[in-house]
Every structure is written in C-alpha cells, then in structure tokens.
C-alpha positions in Angstrom: 67.4 85.0 -145.2 64.6 83.6 -143.0 64.1 80.7 -145.4 67.9 80.1 -145.5 68.1 79.8 -141.7 65.1 77.6 -141.6 66.6 75.2 -144.1 69.9 75.3 -142.2 68.3 74.2 -139.0 66.4 71.4 -140.8 69.7 70.2 -142.3 71.4 70.2 -139.0 68.7 68.1 -137.4 68.8 65.7 -140.2 72.6 65.3 -140.1 74.2 62.2 -138.4 76.4 64.2 -136.1 73.4 66.2 -134.8 71.4 63.0 -134.2 74.4 61.4 -132.3 74.9 64.4 -130.1 71.2 64.5 -129.3 71.3 60.8 -128.4 74.3 61.4 -126.1 72.5 64.3 -124.5 69.4 62.1 -124.0 71.5 59.2 -122.5 73.3 61.6 -120.2 70.0 63.1 -119.1 68.7 59.6 -118.5 71.7 58.6 -116.4 71.4 61.8 -114.4 67.8 60.9 -113.7 68.9 57.4 -112.6 71.8 58.5 -110.4 69.7 59.1 -107.3 68.1 55.7 -107.8 71.5 54.0 -108.3 72.9 55.8 -105.2 70.0 54.6 -103.1 70.5 51.1 -104.4 74.2 51.3 -103.5 73.4 52.5 -100.0 70.8 49.8 -99.5 73.3 47.2 -100.7 76.0 48.6 -98.3 73.5 48.5 -95.4 72.6 44.8 -96.2 76.3 43.8 -96.5 77.1 45.6 -93.2 74.2 44.0 -91.4 75.2 40.5 -92.6 78.8 41.2 -91.8 78.0 42.5 -88.3 75.7 39.4 -87.8 78.5 37.1 -88.9 81.0 38.9 -86.7 78.7 38.7 -83.7 78.1 35.0 -84.3 81.9 34.5 -84.5 82.4 36.5 -81.3 79.6 34.5 -79.5 81.2 31.3 -80.6 84.6 32.4 -79.5 83.3 33.5 -76.2 81.7 30.1 -75.7 84.9 28.4 -76.5 86.8 30.7 -74.1 84.2 29.8 -71.4 84.5 26.1 -72.0 88.3 26.5 -72.1 88.5 28.3 -68.8 85.9 25.9 -67.2 88.0 22.9 -68.3 91.4 24.1 -67.1 92.8 24.4 -63.6 95.8 25.8 -62.0 97.9 22.7 -62.6 97.6 23.2 -66.3 97.7 27.0 -66.3 100.8 27.2 -64.2 102.7 24.3 -65.9 105.7 24.8 -68.2 104.5 21.7 -70.1 101.1 23.0 -70.9 100.4 20.9 -74.0 101.2 17.6 -72.3 99.0 18.4 -69.3 96.2 19.9 -71.4 96.2 16.9 -73.8 96.0 14.5 -70.8 93.0 16.4 -69.4 91.3 16.4 -72.8 91.8 12.7 -73.2 90.2 12.1 -69.8 87.2 14.3 -70.8 86.9 12.4 -74.1 87.0 9.0 -72.5 84.4 10.0 -69.9 82.1 11.4 -72.5 82.4 8.3 -74.7 82.2 6.0 -71.7 85.5 4.4 -72.8 86.4 1.4 -70.6 89.9 0.5 -69.2 92.3 1.5 -66.5 95.4 3.8 -66.5 99.1 3.2 -66.0 102.4 5.0 -65.9 105.7 3.4 -66.6 108.4 5.7 -65.2 106.9 7.5 -62.2 109.9 9.2 -60.6 108.4 11.7 -58.1 104.8 11.2 -59.3 104.1 14.7 -60.7 102.5 13.4 -63.9 101.0 10.4 -62.2 99.2 12.8 -59.7 97.4 14.4 -62.7 96.5 11.0 -64.2 95.0 10.1 -60.9 93.3 13.5 -60.7 91.7 13.4 -64.1 90.8 9.7 -64.0 89.4 9.5 -60.4 87.2 6.4 -61.1 90.0 4.3 -62.6 92.8 2.2 -61.2 96.2 3.7 -61.8 99.1 1.2 -62.0 102.5 2.8 -61.1 105.5 1.0 -62.6 109.0 2.2 -61.4 112.1 0.9 -59.6 111.7 4.0 -57.3 115.5 3.7 -57.2 116.6 5.3 -60.5 117.8 3.7 -63.7 118.7 0.0 -63.7 122.2 -0.7 -64.9 120.9 -3.3 -67.4 119.1 -0.5 -69.3 121.8 2.2 -69.0 124.5 -0.2 -70.3 122.5 -0.9 -73.4 122.0 2.8 -74.2 125.6 3.6 -73.4 126.8 0.9 -75.8 124.5 2.4 -78.5 125.6 5.9 -77.7 121.9 6.8 -77.1 122.5 8.5 -73.7 124.2 12.0 -73.9 123.7 13.0 -70.3 123.7 11.4 -66.8 120.7 12.2 -64.6 119.9 10.7 -61.2 116.3 9.7 -60.7 116.9 7.8 -57.4 115.7 10.5 -55.0 112.1 9.3 -54.7 110.1 6.7 -52.8 106.8 4.9 -53.0 105.5 6.8 -49.9 106.4 10.3 -51.3 104.6 9.5 -54.5 101.5 8.1 -52.9 101.3 11.1 -50.6 100.8 13.3 -53.7 97.9 11.3 -55.1 94.5 12.8 -54.7 93.0 9.3 -54.8 95.7 7.0 -53.4 93.2 4.2 -52.9 93.0 4.0 -56.7 96.8 3.4 -57.1 98.5 0.1 -57.4 102.3 0.3 -57.1 104.4 -2.1 -59.1 107.9 -1.6 -57.8 110.8 -3.3 -59.6 112.6 -3.7 -62.9 110.2 -3.6 -65.9 109.1 -5.9 -67.4 109.9 -8.3 -64.5 107.5 -6.3 -62.4 104.6 -7.5 -64.5 102.7 -10.3 -62.9 99.4 -12.2 -63.2 97.3 -9.7 -61.3 97.6 -7.1 -64.1 94.5 -8.4 -65.9 92.6 -5.3 -67.1 92.8 -3.4 -70.3 94.0 0.1 -70.4 92.6 3.3 -71.9 95.6 5.6 -71.1 99.2 4.8 -70.5 102.2 7.2 -69.9 105.7 5.9 -70.7 108.4 8.1 -69.4 111.6 6.0 -68.7 114.1 7.7 -71.1 115.9 4.5 -72.1 115.5 2.1 -75.1 114.8 -1.3 -73.5 112.0 -0.4 -71.0 110.3 1.8 -73.6 110.3 -0.9 -76.2 109.1 -3.5 -73.6 106.5 -1.1 -72.3 105.1 -0.5 -75.8 104.9 -4.2 -76.5 103.1 -4.9 -73.2 100.7 -2.0 -73.0 99.7 -1.5 -76.7 98.2 -5.0 -76.9 96.2 -4.3 -73.7 94.8 -1.0 -74.9 91.1 -0.8 -75.5 90.0 0.5 -78.9 90.7 4.2 -78.9 93.1 3.9 -76.1 96.2 6.2 -76.0 99.8 5.9 -75.1 102.1 8.9 -74.4 105.8 8.2 -74.8 107.6 11.2 -73.3 111.0 12.6 -74.4 110.7 11.5 -78.1 112.7 14.6 -79.1 115.0 14.8 -76.1 118.5 14.8 -77.6 119.9 13.6 -74.2 118.1 10.3 -74.5 118.0 9.3 -78.2 117.0 5.7 -77.3 113.5 7.0 -76.8 113.0 7.9 -80.4 114.8 4.8 -81.6 112.6 2.5 -79.5 109.4 4.2 -80.8 110.6 3.9 -84.4 111.6 0.3 -84.0 108.3 -0.6 -82.3 106.3 1.2 -85.0 108.2 -0.5 -87.8 108.1 -4.0 -86.2 104.3 -3.9 -85.6 103.3 -1.6 -88.4 101.7 0.8 -85.9 101.7 4.5 -86.7 102.1 7.4 -84.2 102.3 11.1 -84.2 104.4 13.7 -82.3 102.8 16.1 -79.8 104.3 19.5 -79.5 104.9 19.4 -75.7 108.3 19.9 -74.1 110.7 17.2 -75.5 108.0 16.1 -77.9 105.9 13.1 -76.8 105.1 10.3 -79.3 101.4 9.4 -79.2 100.0 6.0 -80.2 96.2 5.6 -80.6 94.7 2.1 -81.0 
C-alpha cells in the first residue's frame, strides 16, 4: 500500500496536467507578489499625471488671467457700454497695432453724421490728423436718386440733424480735425496730400462708397485699413454692391467683420 501511494504521487507529479497546474499556481503566486509593486507604480504614475495636469491647468489659468488683465486694461467705458462692441473694439485694436508697429499715415471718416464714431477715431489716434468728410446736411439727391433707381434703398432715413460745430464739440482733440464739408468726391481738394492708415466709410449709398474706396484705397499706407459700415444692412443694399464692384474691378479682397450691420474690411 505504501509503495502504491508513493508511485501514485510520482506519477501525478510527472503527468502534464499536474505540471500545468503547478505552473499556473506559480504564476499566480508571482503575480500576487507583484501586485503591491504594480499598485505602487500605478499610484506613482497617477501622481505624475496629476502634477503635470495641475501644472498645465495652472499655466493656462495664469495665461488666461494675463489676457483678462490686458483685455480690461485696453478697454474703456466707450467700448464696454457700446451696442456695437466689435466695431469699437476692432478700431481700438487697430490703433494699438499701428502705434506698436509705428505705422505712418493719417485718419479719415467719410460719412460723419453726428460724430459718434469719429470721436473714437480721434480718441484712439490722438497724434494723427483726422479728416472729416460729410455734407453735414444729410444725403445728396444725386446719390439717393441713383440708389432708388437701382432699388438699393429700402428705407428713408434723415441724417440732416447735425452740424460741424456739434461734431467738433464732441472731439477730444478738435485741433487734430480737418473738416471737409460738401458733396463727396467734390469736397476733395489739393490740400489732402497725406497717406492714410485708417479710414471709416459710413455713407450708406452706392456712389459715395465706391468713390470713397477708389480715393482712399490708393492713399492707404501698407497695412492700412478701411472699414465700410453697413455691408449687411438690408435697408441699404448699395453698400454691399459698391464693395463687391470695387473688389472685382480692382481685384482687391476684403472680409466681413461681425459687428452690427457687418462692416467690410479692406487691408492694403
């Protein structure tokens, strides 16, 4: 009996199934021994990842806070309280860019009305001459008749309730303003010699817009900018048509700014 049991145990140890089971037991035991090490590695990896993540997040937050600081430092109540934030903000950023890059040239606005936008041009470009082109009496019949014939004008607005004095009274630097009262382009004369870095065109009608683009674009310095207001204004479709016709005729591209009524922007 003793011999039989001994032989049985030897046979079991020599059998393939026994050897496999023992290998599995050994592997399980080996894994069990490694589990604490693997767990420590996982924890260490998690700690490293968290530290890098927290560092990246903190760098992002610091960068964001810096941008917020610069944003608040660069804005004023005129921009913060304006319903046309993007237009005013873009003007201020243009002025900052030109100052930083020491861009030469003066400024102009064609279509001043009561001077609300001109006041900000004057404010953000205090060291530059600002030419103010307007009839200061509302639309000229020569322009309205053309738009009415083309069915460009869908609404009638009166822009006559303004004056040169009321506009200049709003300017923070009136000594830098040169008023050009009259019908454009007849109001252009020989004393307009300088080049321009920034021009605003806001006259709503086809003919003065097209004439303004022809005159001012060729006098822009390199990198100079023209804003054409009301490109997407459905009441004055002549604006979009004039911009498109000018762009096609002179092969000059432009883009649309997402301000109120969508200004077209030309950059030289």
